[in-house]
N, CA, C and O atoms as a DFTB+ gen file, in Angstrom:
540 C
 N C O
     1  1     108.236      93.815     103.410
     2  2     109.395      94.585     102.660
     3  2     108.907      95.209     101.458
     4  3     108.135      94.660     100.672
     5  1     109.418      96.473     101.323
     6  2     109.087      97.399     100.247
     7  2     109.970      97.181      99.101
     8  3     111.167      96.908      99.181
     9  1     109.111      97.359      97.747
    10  2     109.808      97.397      96.762
    11  2     109.993      98.508      95.983
    12  3     109.158      98.748      95.110
    13  1     111.185      99.420      96.180
    14  2     111.154     100.654      95.204
    15  2     111.078     100.343      93.740
    16  3     111.675      99.341      93.345
    17  1     110.448     101.046      92.933
    18  2     110.530     100.865      91.623
    19  2     110.349     102.267      90.775
    20  3     109.831     103.302      91.196
    21  1     110.829     102.064      89.663
    22  2     110.964     103.429      88.822
    23  2     110.483     103.165      87.322
    24  3     109.626     102.305      87.121
    25  1     110.972     103.825      86.376
    26  2     110.768     103.404      85.191
    27  2     110.922     102.168      84.635
    28  3     110.115     101.628      83.878
    29  1     112.058     101.682      85.049
    30  2     112.246     100.204      84.824
    31  2     111.187      99.146      85.182
    32  3     111.060      98.121      84.512
    33  1     110.361      99.449      86.356
    34  2     109.353      98.761      86.889
    35  2     108.035      98.915      86.132
    36  3     107.089      98.176      86.402
    37  1     107.962      99.757      85.290
    38  2     106.804      99.818      84.466
    39  2     106.893      99.978      82.858
    40  3     105.923      99.859      82.110
    41  1     108.231     100.270      82.443
    42  2     108.400     100.521      80.946
    43  2     107.406      99.414      80.097
    44  3     106.504      99.658      79.295
    45  1     107.913      98.133      80.579
    46  2     107.300      97.056      79.613
    47  2     105.841      96.770      79.431
    48  3     105.286      96.364      78.410
    49  1     105.268      97.078      80.697
    50  2     103.886      96.730      80.597
    51  2     102.897      97.923      80.753
    52  3     101.935      98.163      80.024
    53  1     103.338      98.661      81.897
    54  2     102.328      99.847      82.211
    55  2     101.726     100.581      81.025
    56  3     100.510     100.767      81.002
    57  1     102.628     101.078      79.882
    58  2     102.012     101.875      79.122
    59  2     101.177     101.096      77.816
    60  3     100.350     101.585      77.046
    61  1     101.729      99.682      77.879
    62  2     101.113      98.772      77.247
    63  2      99.501      98.577      77.499
    64  3      98.573      98.570      76.691
    65  1      99.520      98.432      78.829
    66  2      98.370      98.231      79.357
    67  2      97.158      99.318      79.370
    68  3      95.972      99.085      79.604
    69  1      97.712     100.453      79.086
    70  2      96.931     101.845      79.390
    71  2      96.679     102.572      78.692
    72  3      96.056     103.575      79.038
    73  1      97.142     102.314      77.155
    74  2      96.857     103.264      76.120
    75  2      95.938     102.156      75.134
    76  3      95.629     101.016      75.482
    77  1      95.652     102.699      74.041
    78  2      94.822     102.191      73.145
    79  2      95.155     101.791      71.724
    80  3      94.433     101.182      70.935
    81  1      96.358     102.238      71.550
    82  2      96.642     101.690      70.034
    83  2      97.439     100.398      70.198
    84  3      98.027     100.032      71.216
    85  1      97.351      99.712      68.918
    86  2      97.726      98.414      68.820
    87  2      99.425      98.072      69.456
    88  3      99.813      97.168      70.196
    89  1     100.212      99.269      68.775
    90  2     101.798      99.043      69.254
    91  2     101.918     100.151      70.115
    92  3     101.740     101.208      69.510
    93  1     102.177     100.290      71.407
    94  2     102.091     101.460      72.123
    95  2     103.667     102.009      71.679
    96  3     103.829     103.200      71.413
    97  1     104.588     101.221      71.636
    98  2     105.976     101.889      71.235
    99  2     105.887     102.635      70.202
   100  3     106.273     103.804      70.216
   101  1     105.366     102.060      69.163
   102  2     105.108     102.887      67.741
   103  2     104.458     104.128      68.053
   104  3     104.937     105.215      67.729
   105  1     103.297     103.979      68.724
   106  2     102.704     104.997      69.006
   107  2     103.392     106.398      69.388
   108  3     103.272     107.516      68.887
   109  1     104.350     105.798      70.734
   110  2     105.059     106.895      71.427
   111  2     106.172     107.445      70.377
   112  3     106.504     108.629      70.430
   113  1     106.728     106.580      69.444
   114  2     107.725     107.090      68.721
   115  2     107.069     107.814      67.513
   116  3     107.789     108.504      66.791
   117  1     105.853     107.706      67.276
   118  2     105.122     108.638      66.219
   119  2     105.161     109.881      66.594
   120  3     105.578     110.776      65.860
   121  1     104.669     110.087      67.940
   122  2     104.447     111.360      68.446
   123  2     105.627     111.857      68.982
   124  3     105.571     113.044      69.304
   125  1     106.795     111.222      69.189
   126  2     107.964     111.467      69.398
   127  2     108.111     112.116      70.835
   128  3     108.978     112.962      71.053
   129  1     107.289     111.714      71.733
   130  2     107.410     112.339      73.135
   131  2     106.725     111.124      73.802
   132  3     105.652     110.617      73.473
   133  1     107.731     110.677      75.018
   134  2     107.397     110.046      76.102
   135  2     107.094     110.698      77.509
   136  3     108.024     111.130      78.191
   137  1     105.757     110.763      77.944
   138  2     105.265     111.496      78.810
   139  2     105.561     110.407      80.026
   140  3     105.304     109.203      80.043
   141  1     106.163     111.200      80.995
   142  2     106.665     110.386      82.412
   143  2     106.223     111.143      83.629
   144  3     106.724     112.255      83.794
   145  1     105.303     110.669      84.556
   146  2     104.793     111.314      85.737
   147  2     105.938     110.778      86.965
   148  3     106.117     109.611      87.314
   149  1     106.595     111.932      87.458
   150  2     107.382     111.639      88.387
   151  2     107.140     112.973      89.472
   152  3     106.323     113.874      89.284
   153  1     107.895     112.872      90.427
   154  2     107.895     113.785      91.744
   155  2     108.981     114.689      92.063
   156  3     110.046     114.072      92.058
   157  1     109.101     115.778      92.308
   158  2     110.160     116.637      92.533
   159  2     110.873     116.268      93.777
   160  3     110.812     117.158      94.626
   161  1     111.538     115.201      94.133
   162  2     112.353     115.009      95.123
   163  2     113.814     114.418      94.791
   164  3     114.100     113.891      93.715
   165  1     114.680     114.581      95.858
   166  2     116.136     114.475      95.495
   167  2     116.417     113.035      94.751
   168  3     117.351     112.882      93.964
   169  1     115.589     112.116      95.067
   170  2     115.764     110.628      94.549
   171  2     115.278     110.501      93.133
   172  3     115.699     109.557      92.465
   173  1     114.557     111.232      92.689
   174  2     113.583     110.750      91.613
   175  2     113.929     112.087      90.563
   176  3     114.650     111.758      89.621
   177  1     113.579     113.343      90.585
   178  2     113.857     114.300      89.690
   179  2     113.656     115.792      90.655
   180  3     112.854     116.105      91.535
   181  1     114.971     116.602      89.909
   182  2     114.996     117.703      90.792
   183  2     115.626     118.577      89.479
   184  3     116.155     118.050      88.501
   185  1     115.448     120.039      89.686
   186  2     116.289     120.900      88.704
   187  2     117.655     121.069      89.763
   188  3     117.660     121.280      90.976
   189  1     118.758     120.896      88.843
   190  2     119.823     121.385      89.397
   191  2     120.028     122.836      89.261
   192  3     119.157     123.561      88.781
   193  1     121.566     123.424      89.822
   194  2     121.662     124.884      90.157
   195  2     121.409     125.587      88.934
   196  3     120.979     126.740      88.955
   197  1     121.673     124.899      87.744
   198  2     121.553     125.499      86.282
   199  2     120.180     125.452      85.829
   200  3     119.971     125.992      84.743
   201  1     119.027     124.832      86.529
   202  2     117.865     124.721      86.140
   203  2     117.504     123.549      85.135
   204  3     116.407     123.360      84.608
   205  1     118.637     122.816      84.986
   206  2     118.415     121.527      84.113
   207  2     117.891     120.299      84.972
   208  3     118.267     120.227      86.142
   209  1     117.077     119.369      84.477
   210  2     116.559     118.410      84.793
   211  2     117.642     117.486      85.440
   212  3     118.712     117.364      84.844
   213  1     117.445     116.859      86.564
   214  2     118.580     115.815      87.051
   215  2     117.753     114.908      88.039
   216  3     116.561     115.072      88.296
   217  1     118.547     113.952      88.538
   218  2     118.081     113.022      89.580
   219  2     118.059     111.519      88.887
   220  3     117.825     111.360      87.689
   221  1     118.317     110.512      89.748
   222  2     118.609     109.059      89.142
   223  2     117.449     108.693      88.301
   224  3     117.667     108.324      87.147
   225  1     116.043     108.764      88.828
   226  2     115.160     108.299      87.949
   227  2     114.996     108.917      86.505
   228  3     114.814     108.341      85.433
   229  1     115.135     110.514      86.849
   230  2     115.234     111.323      85.615
   231  2     116.199     110.745      84.560
   232  3     115.856     110.627      83.384
   233  1     117.376     110.400      85.000
   234  2     118.402     109.828      84.204
   235  2     118.191     108.632      83.463
   236  3     118.622     108.452      82.324
   237  1     117.321     107.575      84.318
   238  2     116.962     106.213      83.876
   239  2     115.587     106.666      82.536
   240  3     115.335     106.026      81.516
   241  1     115.132     107.543      82.869
   242  2     114.011     107.969      82.104
   243  2     114.572     108.280      80.611
   244  3     114.309     107.751      79.531
   245  1     115.454     109.351      80.966
   246  2     115.921     109.935      79.751
   247  2     116.718     109.059      79.103
   248  3     116.619     109.073      77.876
   249  1     117.568     108.212      79.644
   250  2     118.368     106.967      78.763
   251  2     117.376     106.328      78.083
   252  3     117.611     106.128      76.892
   253  1     116.085     105.865      78.616
   254  2     115.163     104.912      77.950
   255  2     114.598     105.900      76.562
   256  3     114.452     105.473      75.417
   257  1     114.361     107.199      76.997
   258  2     113.921     107.944      75.906
   259  2     114.720     108.058      74.594
   260  3     114.329     107.934      73.434
   261  1     116.080     108.357      75.141
   262  2     117.029     108.369      74.012
   263  2     117.188     107.112      73.113
   264  3     117.365     107.060      71.896
   265  1     117.078     106.083      74.052
   266  2     117.046     104.612      73.355
   267  2     116.074     104.412      72.379
   268  3     116.333     103.915      71.282
   269  1     114.855     104.814      72.763
   270  2     113.616     104.576      71.596
   271  2     113.719     105.878      70.650
   272  3     113.192     105.808      69.539
   273  1     114.325     106.971      71.011
   274  2     114.446     107.939      69.731
   275  2     113.089     109.062      69.997
   276  3     112.366     109.397      69.059
   277  1     112.913     109.494      71.204
   278  2     111.938     110.278      71.740
   279  2     112.453     111.382      72.593
   280  3     113.557     111.218      73.113
   281  1     111.840     112.419      72.793
   282  2     111.766     113.418      73.996
   283  2     111.223     112.999      74.984
   284  3     110.500     112.005      74.909
   285  1     111.420     113.604      76.072
   286  2     110.868     113.333      77.515
   287  2     109.822     114.587      77.772
   288  3     110.094     115.784      77.680
   289  1     108.722     114.072      78.072
   290  2     107.502     115.384      78.614
   291  2     107.357     115.011      80.037
   292  3     106.977     113.866      80.280
   293  1     107.642     115.935      81.143
   294  2     107.592     115.372      82.640
   295  2     106.208     115.987      82.889
   296  3     105.779     117.083      82.526
   297  1     105.565     114.933      83.658
   298  2     104.382     115.484      84.543
   299  2     104.603     115.387      85.866
   300  3     105.019     114.376      86.433
   301  1     104.292     116.581      86.453
   302  2     104.623     116.603      87.942
   303  2     103.497     116.919      88.555
   304  3     103.163     118.103      88.511
   305  1     102.625     115.937      89.284
   306  2     101.496     116.158      89.851
   307  2     101.406     116.802      91.224
   308  3     102.445     116.934      91.872
   309  1     100.401     117.158      91.651
   310  2     100.442     118.200      92.784
   311  2     100.727     117.285      94.238
   312  3     101.195     117.836      95.235
   313  1     100.390     115.875      94.211
   314  2     100.829     115.147      95.189
   315  2     101.062     113.844      95.182
   316  3     100.284     113.371      94.354
   317  1     101.777     112.911      95.703
   318  2     102.120     111.863      95.490
   319  2     100.746     111.027      95.170
   320  3     100.662     110.399      94.115
   321  1      99.913     111.039      95.904
   322  2      98.619     110.357      95.579
   323  2      98.021     110.518      94.208
   324  3      97.105     109.791      93.824
   325  1      98.599     111.577      93.394
   326  2      97.885     111.798      92.197
   327  2      98.854     110.881      91.030
   328  3      98.482     110.879      89.856
   329  1      99.868     110.262      91.360
   330  2     100.681     109.721      90.584
   331  2     100.059     108.626      89.672
   332  3     100.208     108.679      88.451
   333  1      99.386     107.671      90.259
   334  2      98.602     106.649      89.839
   335  2      97.415     106.935      88.804
   336  3      97.274     106.387      87.711
   337  1      96.499     108.018      89.443
   338  2      95.586     108.262      88.498
   339  2      96.059     109.116      87.327
   340  3      95.231     109.297      86.434
   341  1      97.363     109.716      87.182
   342  2      97.892     110.191      85.972
   343  2      97.994     109.201      84.908
   344  3      97.774     109.363      83.708
   345  1      98.412     108.007      85.614
   346  2      98.827     106.852      84.546
   347  2      97.454     106.193      84.147
   348  3      97.362     105.705      83.020
   349  1      96.421     106.154      84.979
   350  2      95.322     105.477      84.481
   351  2      94.354     106.090      83.767
   352  3      93.458     105.466      83.198
   353  1      94.512     107.743      83.748
   354  2      93.729     108.655      83.074
   355  2      94.377     108.927      81.850
   356  3      93.828     109.672      81.039
   357  1      95.747     108.291      81.555
   358  2      96.151     108.321      80.163
   359  2      97.042     109.700      80.188
   360  3      97.427     110.140      79.104
   361  1      97.308     110.243      81.139
   362  2      97.837     111.586      80.941
   363  2      99.496     111.503      81.024
   364  3     100.208     112.505      81.093
   365  1     100.059     109.940      81.002
   366  2     101.459     109.849      80.970
   367  2     101.591     108.427      80.508
   368  3     100.575     107.733      80.460
   369  1     102.680     107.968      80.186
   370  2     102.840     106.703      79.727
   371  2     103.353     105.856      80.720
   372  3     102.978     104.692      80.865
   373  1     104.346     106.508      81.524
   374  2     105.201     105.739      82.629
   375  2     105.398     106.553      83.971
   376  3     105.358     107.780      84.052
   377  1     105.597     105.752      84.910
   378  2     105.882     106.484      86.074
   379  2     107.343     106.164      86.703
   380  3     107.843     105.050      86.857
   381  1     107.909     107.455      87.033
   382  2     109.213     107.183      87.599
   383  2     109.139     107.871      88.659
   384  3     109.215     109.068      88.384
   385  1     109.012     107.648      89.889
   386  2     108.589     108.275      91.062
   387  2     109.035     107.619      92.422
   388  3     108.559     108.106      93.447
   389  1     109.983     106.465      92.536
   390  2     110.423     105.817      93.746
   391  2     109.012     104.943      94.364
   392  3     108.727     105.008      95.560
   393  1     108.309     104.250      93.521
   394  2     107.256     103.752      93.736
   395  2     107.431     102.428      94.290
   396  3     108.336     101.677      93.929
   397  1     106.521     102.126      95.213
   398  2     106.225     100.727      95.892
   399  2     105.171      99.796      95.332
   400  3     103.991      99.996      95.043
   401  1     106.002      98.633      95.256
   402  2     104.773      97.611      94.530
   403  2     103.931      97.314      95.720
   404  3     104.569      96.973      96.717
   405  1     102.548      97.375      95.840
   406  2     101.643      96.800      96.613
   407  2     100.524      95.866      95.899
   408  3     100.163      96.024      94.733
   409  1     100.047      94.902      96.752
   410  2      99.193      94.151      95.992
   411  2      98.370      94.839      95.334
   412  3      98.203      94.636      94.132
   413  1      97.544      96.014      96.179
   414  2      96.429      96.663      95.253
   415  2      96.754      97.314      94.089
   416  3      95.935      97.355      93.170
   417  1      98.096      97.953      93.976
   418  2      98.682      98.335      92.800
   419  2      98.895      97.398      91.780
   420  3      98.680      97.801      90.637
   421  1      99.278      96.208      91.931
   422  2      99.515      95.252      91.101
   423  2      98.228      94.644      90.571
   424  3      98.208      94.026      89.507
   425  1      97.284      94.807      91.238
   426  2      95.965      94.156      90.758
   427  2      95.586      95.201      89.742
   428  3      94.630      94.857      89.046
   429  1      96.119      96.464      89.461
   430  2      95.600      97.509      88.600
   431  2      96.481      97.707      87.583
   432  3      96.063      98.008      86.465
   433  1      97.956      97.547      87.873
   434  2      98.852      97.971      86.967
   435  2     100.220      96.942      86.993
   436  3     100.508      96.258      87.975
   437  1     100.906      96.964      85.883
   438  2     101.775      95.916      85.633
   439  2     103.367      96.461      86.227
   440  3     103.627      97.660      86.128
   441  1     104.064      95.810      86.643
   442  2     105.330      96.262      87.096
   443  2     106.275      95.047      86.444
   444  3     105.917      93.876      86.320
   445  1     107.540      95.594      86.066
   446  2     108.812      94.759      86.149
   447  2     109.626      94.676      87.142
   448  3     109.307      95.214      88.202
   449  1     110.877      93.972      87.019
   450  2     111.414      93.860      88.126
   451  2     111.845      95.157      88.788
   452  3     112.179      96.081      88.046
   453  1     111.876      95.350      90.291
   454  2     112.539      96.519      90.653
   455  2     113.983      96.510      90.521
   456  3     114.665      95.494      90.385
   457  1     114.464      97.859      90.574
   458  2     115.982      97.943      90.716
   459  2     116.477      98.024      91.780
   460  3     117.683      97.783      91.828
   461  1     115.842      98.354      92.921
   462  2     116.265      98.563      94.358
   463  2     115.117      98.170      95.334
   464  3     113.908      98.301      95.139
   465  1     115.718      97.685      96.373
   466  2     114.594      97.275      97.639
   467  2     115.433      98.117      98.627
   468  3     116.591      98.532      98.673
   469  1     114.170      98.191      99.506
   470  2     114.179      99.123     100.861
   471  2     113.406      98.452     101.926
   472  3     112.368      97.830     101.697
   473  1     113.904      98.584     103.030
   474  2     113.246      98.218     104.202
   475  2     112.956      99.356     105.001
   476  3     113.912     100.123     105.110
   477  1     111.674      99.768     105.729
   478  2     111.704     100.775     106.559
   479  2     112.615     100.496     107.811
   480  3     112.735      99.395     108.348
   481  1     113.184     101.556     108.161
   482  2     114.189     101.336     109.428
   483  2     113.797     102.682     110.237
   484  3     113.525     103.799     109.798
   485  1     113.858     102.220     111.506
   486  2     113.631     103.365     112.658
   487  2     115.043     103.476     113.356
   488  3     115.503     102.551     114.025
   489  1     115.751     104.774     113.134
   490  2     116.997     105.119     113.924
   491  2     116.749     106.059     115.027
   492  3     116.084     107.074     114.820
   493  1     117.195     105.816     116.082
   494  2     117.057     106.596     117.155
   495  2     118.149     106.599     118.085
   496  3     118.859     105.599     117.987
   497  1     118.520     107.500     119.033
   498  2     119.608     107.776     119.978
   499  2     119.157     107.197     121.154
   500  3     118.108     107.530     121.705
   501  1     120.147     106.078     121.681
   502  2     119.592     105.708     123.007
   503  2     120.341     106.627     123.984
   504  3     121.551     106.764     123.804
   505  1     119.791     107.220     124.923
   506  2     120.513     107.782     126.114
   507  2     120.796     106.948     127.394
   508  3     119.821     106.919     128.145
   509  1     121.754     106.343     127.780
   510  2     122.038     105.311     128.796
   511  2     121.445     106.018     130.033
   512  3     121.755     107.156     130.386
   513  1     120.489     105.151     130.696
   514  2     120.093     105.178     131.940
   515  2     118.875     106.363     132.191
   516  3     118.438     106.743     133.277
   517  1     118.513     106.773     130.946
   518  2     117.285     107.682     130.828
   519  2     116.309     107.280     129.899
   520  3     116.566     106.929     128.747
   521  1     114.921     107.345     130.519
   522  2     113.908     106.955     129.547
   523  2     113.626     108.094     128.803
   524  3     113.805     109.235     129.227
   525  1     112.961     107.666     127.127
   526  2     112.763     108.559     126.341
   527  2     111.552     109.010     126.757
   528  3     110.634     108.222     126.981
   529  1     111.427     110.314     126.902
   530  2     110.235     110.955     127.235
   531  2     109.342     111.113     125.921
   532  3     108.293     111.754     125.991
   533  1     109.652     110.676     125.023
   534  2     108.708     110.731     123.725
   535  2     108.009     109.335     123.179
   536  3     107.166     109.174     122.296
   537  1     108.727     108.322     124.100
   538  2     108.177     107.170     123.584
   539  2     107.154     106.459     124.671
   540  3     106.571     105.416     124.378
């Protein structure tokens, strides 16, 4: 089973583990900016028809930033594979990108409780009496 996680899955520990100051929340509040690595997809972050940021995970990140009194700076890597290196190299504080929790990722990063679960599912059309030529 795959676990989908976003900002709620990394807020508590990810930036605490990856920055160098004693109190990471205070450091972020002092700079006034929460850097969030995400990807440009319909379920994470998009620009709406007016060019304004939107998306479920963007909304979660914005709500968290508002709660701690800081602005958001989005980091959009070139590929999905660049998300965790961005965090590891201190280019962003947290990730909000529809990430799955894997054993190898857990060994390197901390995750909070996921807010959603997903199971990969294959959906296909069955044609009665005909063998599917693609299988």
